[in-house]
C-alpha positions as CSV (number, residue, x, y, z in Angstrom):
1,M,29.4,-1.7,23.2
2,R,31.9,0.5,21.3
3,D,34.0,3.3,22.6
4,F,33.0,6.6,21.1
5,N,33.7,10.3,20.9
6,Y,30.7,12.6,21.1
7,Y,31.0,16.1,19.6
8,A,28.1,18.5,19.2
9,P,29.4,22.1,19.3
10,T,26.6,23.9,17.5
11,E,24.7,26.5,19.4
12,V,21.0,26.0,18.9
13,V,18.6,29.0,19.1
14,F,15.1,27.5,18.9
15,G,11.7,29.1,19.0
16,D,9.3,31.6,17.6
17,Q,11.1,34.8,16.3
18,S,14.5,33.1,16.9
19,E,15.9,34.6,13.7
20,E,15.9,38.0,15.4
21,Q,19.2,37.0,17.0
22,V,21.0,36.4,13.7
23,A,23.3,39.4,13.6
24,A,24.4,39.1,17.2
25,L,25.2,35.4,16.6
26,V,27.2,36.1,13.4
27,K,29.3,38.7,15.4
28,K,29.7,36.3,18.3
29,Y,31.4,33.8,16.0
30,G,33.6,36.3,14.3
31,G,31.7,37.1,11.1
32,T,32.3,40.6,9.6
33,K,31.2,40.0,6.0
34,V,28.7,37.2,5.3
35,L,27.6,35.2,2.3
36,V,23.9,34.7,2.7
37,H,23.3,31.4,0.7
38,F,19.8,30.3,-0.1
39,G,17.7,28.2,-2.5
40,G,14.9,29.2,-4.8
41,Q,12.0,31.6,-4.4
42,S,10.4,30.3,-1.2
43,A,12.9,32.2,1.0
44,K,12.1,35.4,-0.8
45,R,8.3,34.8,-0.9
46,S,8.1,34.1,2.8
47,G,9.9,37.3,3.6
48,L,12.6,35.5,5.6
49,L,15.5,36.3,3.3
50,D,14.6,40.0,3.3
51,K,14.3,39.9,7.1
52,I,17.7,38.2,7.6
53,C,19.4,40.7,5.3
54,Y,17.6,43.6,7.0
55,L,18.7,42.4,10.5
56,L,22.3,42.0,9.3
57,K,22.4,45.4,7.8
58,K,20.7,47.0,10.8
59,D,23.4,45.6,13.1
60,G,26.3,46.6,10.8
61,V,27.1,43.2,9.3
62,D,28.1,43.5,5.6
63,Y,26.8,40.7,3.3
64,V,26.5,39.4,-0.2
65,T,23.9,36.9,-1.4
66,L,24.0,33.8,-3.6
67,G,20.8,31.9,-4.4
68,G,19.9,29.1,-6.7
69,V,20.5,26.0,-4.6
70,V,18.4,23.0,-5.7
71,P,17.7,19.6,-4.1
72,N,20.8,17.4,-4.6
73,P,22.9,20.6,-4.5
74,R,25.3,21.1,-7.4
75,L,29.0,21.5,-7.4
76,S,28.9,24.2,-10.1
77,L,27.0,26.6,-7.8
78,A,29.3,25.9,-4.9
79,Q,32.2,26.7,-7.2
80,Q,30.5,30.0,-8.1
81,G,30.1,30.7,-4.4
82,I,33.8,30.0,-3.7
83,E,34.8,32.6,-6.3
84,L,32.3,35.1,-5.0
85,C,33.6,34.8,-1.5
86,R,37.1,35.3,-2.6
87,Q,36.2,38.3,-4.6
88,E,34.2,39.9,-1.8
89,D,36.5,38.9,1.1
90,V,33.7,37.0,2.8
91,D,34.6,35.5,6.2
92,F,31.4,33.8,7.2
93,I,28.8,31.6,5.4
94,L,25.1,31.8,6.5
95,A,22.8,29.2,5.0
96,V,19.1,30.2,4.9
97,G,17.2,27.1,3.9
98,G,17.3,23.3,4.4
99,G,19.8,20.6,4.1
100,S,20.7,21.2,0.5
101,V,21.5,24.9,1.2
102,I,23.6,24.0,4.3
103,D,25.5,21.3,2.4
104,S,26.3,23.7,-0.4
105,A,27.4,26.3,2.2
106,K,29.8,23.8,3.7
107,C,31.2,23.0,0.3
108,I,31.8,26.7,-0.3
109,A,33.4,27.1,3.1
110,Y,35.8,24.3,2.4
111,G,36.7,25.6,-1.1
112,V,37.4,29.2,-0.2
113,C,40.3,28.1,2.0
114,Y,41.7,25.5,-0.5
115,E,43.9,26.1,-3.5
116,G,42.8,23.0,-5.3
117,D,39.4,21.7,-6.5
118,V,37.0,21.4,-3.6
119,W,35.7,18.2,-5.2
120,D,39.0,16.6,-4.0
121,F,37.5,16.4,-0.5
122,Y,34.5,14.5,-1.7
123,L,36.6,12.1,-3.7
124,G,38.9,11.4,-0.7
125,K,41.9,12.9,-2.4
126,A,42.6,15.6,0.2
127,E,41.7,16.8,3.7
128,P,41.0,20.4,4.5
129,K,43.3,22.2,6.9
130,T,40.8,25.0,7.6
131,M,37.5,26.4,6.4
132,L,35.3,29.4,6.8
133,P,32.7,29.2,9.6
134,V,29.2,28.2,8.6
135,A,25.9,28.7,10.3
136,S,22.2,28.2,9.4
137,V,18.7,29.6,9.6
138,L,16.8,26.4,9.1
139,T,13.6,26.4,7.0
140,I,13.3,22.7,6.0
141,P,13.8,20.1,8.8
142,A,15.1,16.9,7.3
143,A,18.8,16.5,6.7
144,G,20.1,17.4,10.1
145,S,22.9,19.2,8.3
146,E,22.4,22.2,10.6
147,M,24.2,20.3,13.4
148,S,26.1,17.5,11.6
149,E,29.5,17.1,10.2
150,A,28.2,15.9,6.8
151,S,27.9,17.6,3.4
152,V,26.5,15.8,0.2
153,I,27.1,17.4,-3.2
154,T,26.2,16.4,-6.8
155,N,28.8,16.8,-9.5
156,E,26.8,17.3,-12.7
157,D,29.8,15.9,-14.7
158,G,28.8,12.3,-14.6
159,D,25.8,12.8,-12.2
160,V,28.0,11.7,-9.2
161,K,26.6,12.4,-5.8
162,L,29.1,12.1,-2.9
163,G,29.2,12.9,0.7
164,Y,32.1,14.2,2.8
165,S,32.2,14.4,6.6
166,N,34.5,16.5,8.8
167,N,33.8,17.8,12.3
168,M,35.2,21.2,11.4
169,S,32.1,21.8,9.2
170,R,29.6,21.5,12.1
171,P,27.8,24.9,12.0
172,K,28.6,27.5,14.6
173,F,24.9,28.1,15.3
174,A,21.5,26.9,14.1
175,I,18.5,29.2,14.2
176,M,15.3,27.1,14.3
177,N,11.8,28.7,14.2
178,P,9.1,26.0,13.7
179,R,6.7,28.6,12.4
180,R,8.9,29.0,9.3
181,T,8.0,25.4,8.3
182,Y,4.2,26.0,8.2
183,T,4.2,26.5,4.4
184,L,6.1,23.3,3.5
185,P,4.1,21.2,1.0
186,P,2.9,17.9,2.4
187,Y,5.2,15.9,0.1
188,Q,8.3,17.8,1.3
189,T,7.2,17.5,4.9
190,A,6.8,13.7,4.6
191,A,10.1,13.3,2.7
192,G,11.8,15.3,5.4
193,V,10.5,13.1,8.2
194,T,11.5,10.0,6.2
195,D,15.0,11.3,5.9
196,M,15.4,12.1,9.6
197,M,13.9,8.7,10.6
198,M,16.4,7.0,8.2
199,H,19.2,8.9,9.8
200,T,18.2,7.2,13.1
201,M,17.6,3.8,11.4
202,E,21.0,3.8,9.8
203,R,22.4,3.8,13.3
204,Y,19.7,1.6,14.9
205,F,20.2,-1.4,12.6
206,T,23.5,-2.6,13.9
207,K,25.1,-5.7,15.3
208,D,25.8,-3.9,18.5
209,D,23.0,-4.8,20.9
210,D,24.4,-3.8,24.2
211,M,24.2,0.1,24.2
212,D,20.6,0.0,25.5
213,L,20.2,3.7,26.2
214,T,21.2,4.7,22.7
215,T,18.7,2.2,21.3
216,D,16.0,3.5,23.7
217,L,16.7,7.1,22.5
218,A,16.6,6.0,18.8
219,E,13.2,4.3,19.3
220,A,11.8,7.4,21.0
221,V,12.8,9.6,18.1
222,L,11.3,7.2,15.6
223,R,8.0,6.9,17.5
224,R,7.7,10.6,18.0
225,M,8.4,11.4,14.3
226,K,5.7,8.8,13.2
227,T,3.1,10.6,15.4
228,A,4.1,14.1,14.6
229,V,4.1,13.8,10.8
230,F,0.4,12.7,10.8
231,E,-0.5,15.6,13.0
232,V,1.2,18.2,10.7
233,L,-0.2,16.6,7.6
234,K,-3.6,17.2,9.1
235,N,-2.9,20.7,10.4
236,P,0.2,22.4,8.8
237,N,0.1,25.2,11.4
238,D,0.4,22.8,14.4
239,Y,3.3,24.6,16.1
240,R,3.8,21.9,18.7
241,N,4.3,19.1,16.2
242,R,6.2,21.2,13.8
243,A,8.6,21.8,16.7
244,Q,8.9,18.1,17.4
245,I,9.8,17.5,13.7
246,M,12.3,20.4,13.6
247,W,14.1,19.3,16.7
248,G,13.8,15.6,15.6
249,G,15.8,16.3,12.4
250,S,18.7,17.6,14.5
251,V,18.6,14.9,17.1
252,A,18.5,12.2,14.5
253,H,21.7,13.4,12.8
254,W,24.1,15.1,15.3
255,G,25.3,11.7,16.5
256,L,23.4,11.1,19.7
257,T,21.4,8.1,18.4
258,G,24.7,6.4,17.2
259,C,26.8,6.6,20.4
260,G,28.4,3.3,21.1
261,V,27.2,1.4,18.0
262,A,28.5,0.9,14.5
263,D,26.2,2.7,12.0
264,D,25.4,1.4,8.6
265,W,24.6,4.1,5.9
266,A,24.1,1.5,3.1
267,T,20.5,2.8,2.4
268,H,21.9,6.3,2.0
269,Q,24.7,5.3,-0.3
270,L,22.4,3.2,-2.4
271,E,19.9,6.1,-2.6
272,H,22.6,8.7,-3.5
273,E,22.9,6.9,-6.9
274,L,19.1,7.0,-7.4
275,S,19.0,10.8,-6.8
276,G,22.2,11.3,-8.8
277,M,20.7,9.5,-11.8
278,F,17.1,10.6,-11.6
279,D,17.3,13.8,-9.5
280,V,14.6,12.6,-7.1
281,T,13.8,13.9,-3.6
282,H,16.3,12.3,-1.2
283,G,13.8,11.3,1.5
284,A,11.5,9.6,-1.1
285,G,14.4,7.8,-2.5
286,L,15.3,6.4,0.9
287,A,11.7,5.1,1.3
288,A,12.0,3.4,-2.1
289,I,15.2,1.6,-1.1
290,W,14.9,0.7,2.6
291,P,12.3,-2.1,2.5
292,S,14.4,-4.1,0.0
293,W,17.6,-3.4,1.9
294,A,15.9,-4.5,5.1
295,R,14.7,-7.8,3.7
296,Y,18.1,-8.5,2.2
297,V,20.0,-8.0,5.4
298,M,17.6,-8.7,8.3
299,H,19.1,-12.1,9.1
300,E,22.4,-10.4,10.0
301,N,20.6,-9.4,13.3
302,L,17.1,-10.7,13.2
303,S,16.4,-9.8,16.9
304,R,17.1,-6.1,16.0
305,F,14.4,-6.2,13.3
306,V,12.0,-7.9,15.7
307,R,12.7,-5.2,18.3
308,F,12.0,-2.5,15.6
309,A,8.8,-4.2,14.6
310,V,7.5,-4.4,18.2
311,N,8.8,-1.2,19.8
312,V,8.6,1.2,16.8
313,M,5.9,-0.2,14.5
314,D,3.6,-1.7,17.2
315,V,3.6,-5.2,15.7
316,P,2.6,-8.0,18.1
317,N,5.6,-10.2,18.9
318,D,5.1,-13.8,17.8
319,F,7.8,-15.5,19.9
320,T,7.4,-18.6,17.9
321,D,8.1,-16.9,14.6
322,P,10.8,-14.1,14.9
323,E,11.3,-14.0,11.1
324,G,7.5,-13.4,10.6
325,T,7.5,-10.7,13.2
326,A,10.5,-9.0,11.5
327,E,8.8,-9.2,8.1
328,R,5.5,-7.7,9.5
329,G,7.6,-4.9,10.9
330,I,8.9,-4.1,7.4
331,E,5.4,-4.4,6.0
332,A,4.2,-1.9,8.7
333,M,6.9,0.5,7.6
334,E,5.8,0.2,4.0
335,R,2.2,1.0,5.1
336,F,3.5,4.0,7.0
337,Y,5.4,5.3,3.9
338,H,2.3,4.9,1.8
339,A,0.2,6.6,4.4
340,I,2.4,9.8,4.3
341,G,2.7,9.7,0.5
342,M,6.1,8.1,0.1
343,P,7.0,5.3,-2.4
344,I,8.2,1.9,-1.4
345,N,10.0,0.9,-4.6
346,I,11.8,2.6,-7.5
347,K,8.9,2.3,-10.0
348,E,6.7,4.2,-7.6
349,L,9.5,6.8,-7.1
350,I,10.3,7.6,-10.7
351,G,7.1,6.6,-12.3
352,K,8.5,4.0,-14.7
353,D,10.4,0.8,-14.9
354,I,14.1,1.0,-14.3
355,S,16.3,-0.9,-16.8
356,D,19.0,-3.5,-16.1
357,E,21.5,-1.1,-17.6
358,E,20.5,1.7,-15.2
359,I,20.8,-0.7,-12.3
360,K,24.3,-1.7,-13.4
361,E,25.3,1.9,-13.8
362,M,24.1,2.8,-10.2
363,T,25.9,-0.3,-8.9
364,R,29.1,0.7,-10.6
365,K,29.0,4.2,-9.1
366,C,28.0,3.0,-5.7
367,S,30.8,0.5,-5.6
368,R,33.3,3.1,-7.0
369,D,33.9,1.0,-10.1
370,Y,33.6,-2.2,-8.2
371,T,36.4,-1.3,-5.7
372,A,34.4,-0.3,-2.6
373,T,31.8,-1.7,-0.2
374,C,29.1,-0.1,1.9
375,G,27.2,-0.9,5.0
376,A,28.1,-2.4,8.4
377,L,25.2,-4.6,9.5
378,K,26.0,-6.5,6.3
379,V,28.9,-5.3,4.2
380,L,27.5,-4.9,0.7
381,R,29.7,-5.7,-2.3
382,A,28.8,-4.8,-5.8
383,E,26.7,-8.0,-6.3
384,D,24.8,-7.2,-3.2
385,M,24.1,-3.7,-4.3
386,E,22.8,-4.9,-7.6
387,A,20.6,-7.5,-5.9
388,I,19.0,-4.8,-3.7
389,Y,18.4,-2.4,-6.6
390,K,16.7,-5.3,-8.5
391,M,14.6,-6.2,-5.4
392,A,13.6,-2.5,-5.2
393,R,12.6,-2.0,-8.8
394,G,8.9,-2.7,-8.1
């Protein structure tokens, strides 16, 4: 069991019509002029963006807007946002959308207060001394960015996707109305659940077996998300299960399911190169990588994979064959992915064979030109990364 610090300062306002409180919350956390940051047309079509702007204006909160965030959010748009905030004397960033919008908002909030290039933080060349406060009105549950310290940005110059984490970026508040997720397409719903489950699994698959309560909590999150996703795929307007999923995305990534253990994150880092190169949906990319990663590393803690198979995937425990039980757990996860419309290899993900040259390029980027490792359950060097990509090619 590892010592840990647990920090979760975000105020959560959860429930039907929760967005009605947005102006009061902005004022509570010191905002006087807000950048309302959003993605594509869905926020406009749903009426949510207009409602947020109306509520801010009605309560005397000045604002400017910046849309255009796409999945795998781009550095270039964040840089536009930084300049806009400086020109308009913005002192608060409000993200209206999902994880990509929130990640972009965090990047902007860092950059406004920094004289250099905000990309320095993602490269590890600098650390921010301060940043603008960030908050969110969540519309796509998946990334957990509405309560986490993480931000992931894609630099189009070289298709490099990097994450940066700092506790000062945890949003001041997160408004969550499950009704706002009713119109999410099935694929986006499934990819979001895959992402939030993987946030838990990256912490669950560890060599630390003695923090039992954390493990119990992780298993509960994973089981509940498995059940809820099937219900909302059958009935998109199922408020109860939409609420489980919306809250599950936050619980999975604010740190609770990782207290007292060493988390891994190798699947995420391997996937970042997939979405950087092919611009695929992040959750789907995780599904395409995880089974191969699992088979590659499972002997590092076989009992943990057995426990996952039995307690999460409902596989009978063959006490005479732990390796077989673990393998059947991975196979059960693959069947789950297919049942919700997710891929289980790279060919299914991108619709074509991936070349050796593309694998080598992803390996080079993931290993930072062969200088860095990733993972904790098994520390992956460049040759391990390449082997997993080859296993996952399909």
